[in-house]
N, C-alpha and C positions, 0 to 999 in steps of 0.2 A: 218765175212767179207762176205762170200757167202755160200749159201746152195742150193744144188740140191736134189730134192726128186722124186724118181721113174721117172726119165727123160728118154725119148726115142725119137729117131729120125728115121723116115722111109721115104725113097725116093720112089716115085711111078711113073712109066711110064705106057703106055698102055699095055706093055708086061711083065714088071717085077716089083717086089717090093723088095727093098733092106733095110734091117734093119741095119742102121749104128750104132745106140746106143740102148741098151736095159736095161731099169730099172736101171739107174744110180742114186745112192744116195751118196752124197759127201758133206762134210763140209770143208771149208778152213778158217783158222783163220787169223785175221789181222797180218801182218808182217811175215806170214809163207812163206817158199820157198818150193813149191811142184813141183816135176818132174812127168811127165806122160810118160810112156814107153809102147812099144808093137810093134808087127810087122806091116809092111805096110798094110793098109786097115782095121786096127782094130778099127778105130773110133777116133783116137787121134786128128786129125785136125778138125773133125766135132765137137768134144767136145769143143775145143778151140774156134772155130767160134761161137758156141752158147754162150760161156762165154763172148765173145766180141761183142755180138749182131749182128754178121754178118750172123747168121742163127738163126732159131727159132726151139724149140722142137716140136715134134708131140704130145707128152704127157708129163705129169709131170710138176713140178714147178721149177723155178729158182728165188732165192731171192739174191739181191746184196745190201749190206748196208741197210738191213731191208726193201727194196722195192721189190715188186713182179714184176719181169721183164716180165714174160710171158703175163701179161695183159696190158702192156704199148703200147701206140701209137708209131708210127715211130718217130714222133717229140720228144716225151719224151725219147725214147731210144737214139736218137742222142745227146740230152742234157746230159743225164746220162753218155754216153760214153765219150763225150768231157771233162766232168768234172772229170772223175775218172779212165779212162782206157788208158794205153799206149800199143802200139804194137811194137814188134820186130820180123822181118821175116828173114827166111834163105836167101832170095834173096835180102835183104836190102830194096828194093822198094823206092829207092831214085829217084828224078826227075833230069834227066841229064841236063836239061836246067837251073837249079838253082844252085847257089853256095852252099857250105856247110852250111853257116849260114842261107841262105834262105830256104834250106831244113828243117833245125831245126825249123825255125820260122813258118813253116806250122802247127806245132803242137799247136800253140797258136794264129794264125793269127786273129781269131774272138773273142779273149778273153781279150786282153790287148791293151792299146794305144801304139803308136810306140815306145816311150821312154822306157816303161816297157818291151816291147817285146825284144828290143835290149839288155837290161840288163839281162833278163832271158836267152836269147840265149847265150850270152857270158858266163854266169854262167854254163849252161849245157855243152857247148863245153869244158870249162876248167875242168869240173868234169871228162870228159872222155879223157882228155889230147889230144885234137885235135884242140884247139883254134888257133894254128899256121897255120892251113889249112882252116881257115874260108872263104877265098876268092877263094879257089879252087873249081873246079867242080868234081862231083863224079868220072868221068872217069880218073881224074888225081890222084886218090887215090888207094892204095892197098885194097884188100878185107877186111883185118883187120881194116883199117882206115874207110872204108865205113860202116862196122858194128858198129864202135864207133859212127859215125854220126847218124846211125839209133837209137842207144841207147840214144844219146843226144836228138833226136827228141821225143822219148818216155818219157824221164825224164823232158823235158822242161815244161810240163804242171803240173808237180808235182802230178802225178796220185797216187791214192791209190792202183791200181792194174796194174801190167805189165804182159802181155801175150806174151810169147816168143815161136815162132814156129821154132824149129831146129835152134837156133841162132848161133850155131857153125858149122853147117853142111857144109858150104862152106869154112871153114877156116882151116889153118894148126894148129898143136898142140899149138904152142906158142900163136898165135892170139886167138885160141879158149879158152885157159886158161885165157887170158887177158879179154875176154868178160865175162867169168864166174865170174871173180873177180869183174867186174863192176855190174853184177846182184846181186852178194852176198852183195856188198856194199849197193846197193839200198835197199835190204831186211833189212840190219842192220839199215838203216835209217827209217824203219817202213813201207816200201812199200811191199805189198804182191806180190810175183812173182810166176807165174805158167808157167812152161816150158815143152814143148814137146821135147823129145830128144831120139836119138838112142844110145847115148853114156853112158854106165854104169859108166864110170869115172866121167862124168859131173853130172849124176843123183845122184851120191854118195855125191855131194856137197849140195844137197837139204836136207831139214829137213825130208821130207817124199817123198816116191816114190809110185805111183799108177801104176799098170800094167793092161793094157786092152788086151782083146782077144775077137774077134768076137763081139765087141760092149759092152762087159761087163767088170766090174772090177773083176779081178781074184785074185789079191793080193795087199796088202799094206805093205810097210816097213817103219818104223820110225827109224831114226838115233838118 
């Protein structure tokens, strides 16, 4: 599915140089559920941003679906991301002015005609059991419901890869477990899921856990 080889990321200012990632090599198989753990500032979010083309490495290579991402133009990266990558964020990142169904439709607004978009949106909302809230706005939903909408938005494009950054971090235990069940189901359907988490309980539901420290992989656990 994807391959990182000796990938590093350095941020530089006029006064300081920060090494966010150092010599990361990692392979992730199609349909795998991978958890990334580590203390704050260890490079977890930087790694996830690079995987989702929101940032670029300073050194090393990144291949996704047999394509060398590091050498792509911004336009090619955007097309590859739209076609293959879905995002789920801790803060939901829903648009308050849009309804639930409109928020989900954002994930495919440029890819389908109106009739197909509506059908895909309905399917995604029903999959996460939030179809009855389709006409509501985000502020009318609980945190758990908002995260379900965010997952529906990620699923609606039928991505090959879902990147989840602390998807249960703002939720209580019951809603966090429900979100984990949705991500596990997506993985069972063949979607690759890479999740950043601080929760050992939720990380244990992944097939493999990678731990980062000071921008380096320090351990891997396979369940």
